[in-house]
C-alpha positions as a Markdown table, in Angstrom:
| # | Residue | x | y | z |
|---|---|---|---|---|
| 1 | Met | 0.0 | 0.0 | 0.0 |
| 2 | Asn | 1.5 | 3.3 | -1.0 |
| 3 | His | 1.8 | 6.4 | 1.2 |
| 4 | His | -1.3 | 8.1 | -0.4 |
| 5 | His | -3.5 | 5.1 | 0.4 |
| 6 | Arg | -2.1 | 5.0 | 3.9 |
| 7 | Lys | -3.0 | 8.6 | 4.4 |
| 8 | Ile | -6.6 | 8.1 | 3.3 |
| 9 | Leu | -6.9 | 5.0 | 5.5 |
| 10 | His | -5.7 | 7.0 | 8.5 |
| 11 | Ala | -7.9 | 10.0 | 7.6 |
| 12 | Leu | -10.9 | 7.6 | 7.8 |
| 13 | Phe | -10.0 | 6.9 | 11.5 |
| 14 | Ala | -9.0 | 10.5 | 12.4 |
| 15 | His | -10.6 | 12.4 | 15.3 |
| 16 | Pro | -12.5 | 14.6 | 14.7 |
| 17 | Ile | -14.2 | 12.8 | 11.8 |
| 18 | Ser | -13.0 | 14.2 | 8.4 |
| 19 | Ala | -15.6 | 15.5 | 5.9 |
| 20 | Asn | -13.0 | 15.9 | 3.2 |
| 21 | Ile | -12.5 | 12.3 | 1.9 |
| 22 | Ser | -13.6 | 11.4 | -1.6 |
| 23 | Met | -15.3 | 8.2 | -2.4 |
| 24 | Lys | -12.9 | 7.6 | -5.2 |
| 25 | Asp | -10.0 | 7.6 | -2.7 |
| 26 | Val | -11.9 | 5.2 | -0.4 |
| 27 | Glu | -12.5 | 2.9 | -3.4 |
| 28 | Ser | -8.7 | 2.8 | -4.1 |
| 29 | Val | -8.1 | 1.9 | -0.4 |
| 30 | Phe | -10.6 | -0.9 | -0.5 |
| 31 | Arg | -8.9 | -2.3 | -3.7 |
| 32 | Glu | -5.4 | -2.0 | -2.0 |
| 33 | Leu | -6.8 | -3.9 | 1.0 |
| 34 | Gly | -7.9 | -6.7 | -1.4 |
| 35 | Gly | -11.6 | -5.8 | -1.6 |
| 36 | Glu | -13.9 | -6.6 | -4.5 |
| 37 | Leu | -16.0 | -3.6 | -5.6 |
| 38 | Lys | -19.2 | -3.7 | -7.7 |
| 39 | Ser | -21.3 | -0.7 | -8.6 |
| 40 | Ala | -25.1 | -1.1 | -8.6 |
| 41 | His | -27.5 | 0.7 | -10.8 |
| 42 | Ser | -29.1 | 2.3 | -7.7 |
| 43 | Gly | -25.9 | 4.3 | -7.1 |
| 44 | Lys | -24.7 | 2.0 | -4.3 |
| 45 | Leu | -21.2 | 0.5 | -4.1 |
| 46 | His | -21.0 | -3.1 | -2.9 |
| 47 | Val | -17.7 | -4.0 | -1.2 |
| 48 | Ser | -16.5 | -7.5 | -0.2 |
| 49 | Leu | -13.5 | -7.6 | 2.0 |
| 50 | Asn | -12.1 | -10.5 | 4.2 |
| 51 | Gly | -15.4 | -12.4 | 4.0 |
| 52 | His | -17.5 | -9.4 | 5.0 |
| 53 | Ser | -19.8 | -7.3 | 2.7 |
| 54 | Ala | -21.3 | -3.9 | 2.8 |
| 55 | Asn | -23.1 | -1.4 | 0.6 |
| 56 | Phe | -22.2 | 2.3 | 0.6 |
| 57 | Ser | -23.7 | 5.3 | -1.2 |
| 58 | His | -21.6 | 6.4 | -4.1 |
| 59 | Ala | -21.0 | 10.0 | -3.2 |
| 60 | Lys | -19.9 | 12.2 | -6.1 |
| 61 | His | -17.9 | 14.5 | -3.9 |
| 62 | Ser | -16.7 | 14.2 | -0.3 |
| 63 | Leu | -18.2 | 11.6 | 1.9 |
| 64 | Pro | -20.6 | 12.8 | 4.6 |
| 65 | Lys | -19.4 | 12.2 | 8.2 |
| 66 | Glu | -22.0 | 9.5 | 8.7 |
| 67 | Glu | -20.7 | 7.6 | 5.7 |
| 68 | Val | -17.1 | 8.0 | 7.0 |
| 69 | Val | -18.3 | 6.3 | 10.3 |
| 70 | Gln | -19.9 | 3.5 | 8.3 |
| 71 | Val | -16.7 | 2.9 | 6.3 |
| 72 | Arg | -14.6 | 3.0 | 9.5 |
| 73 | Lys | -16.8 | 0.4 | 11.2 |
| 74 | Phe | -16.7 | -1.8 | 8.1 |
| 75 | Ile | -12.9 | -1.7 | 7.9 |
| 76 | Glu | -12.7 | -2.5 | 11.6 |
| 77 | Lys | -15.2 | -5.4 | 11.2 |
| 78 | Cys | -12.9 | -6.8 | 8.4 |
| 79 | Gly | -10.0 | -7.0 | 10.9 |
| 80 | Val | -7.9 | -4.1 | 9.5 |
| 81 | Asp | -6.1 | -1.9 | 12.1 |
| 82 | Pro | -4.5 | 1.1 | 10.3 |
| 83 | Glu | -2.2 | 1.9 | 13.2 |
| 84 | Lys | -0.8 | -1.6 | 13.5 |
| 85 | Asp | -1.1 | -3.0 | 9.9 |
| 86 | Tyr | -0.4 | 0.2 | 7.9 |
| 87 | Pro | 1.6 | 2.8 | 10.0 |
| 88 | Leu | 2.4 | 6.1 | 8.4 |
């Protein structure tokens, strides 16, 4: 995982919650983590990672804070710890 992807991953877990993360960057992080992504016609993004699945809204700009929290919880559920697994 390159430095840019690590920065995005850590931004997802930053406090206070960042409202300046693009869905395009989050998609790249999911791919780097080994996730499978599928876009649905309803504007949702289906992500499968480490045996877990989730659907996210496909925001055209920055993710709303609520969506950042959902992405964060999904990544944690998949067993990824940014501090331990992908330090900056």
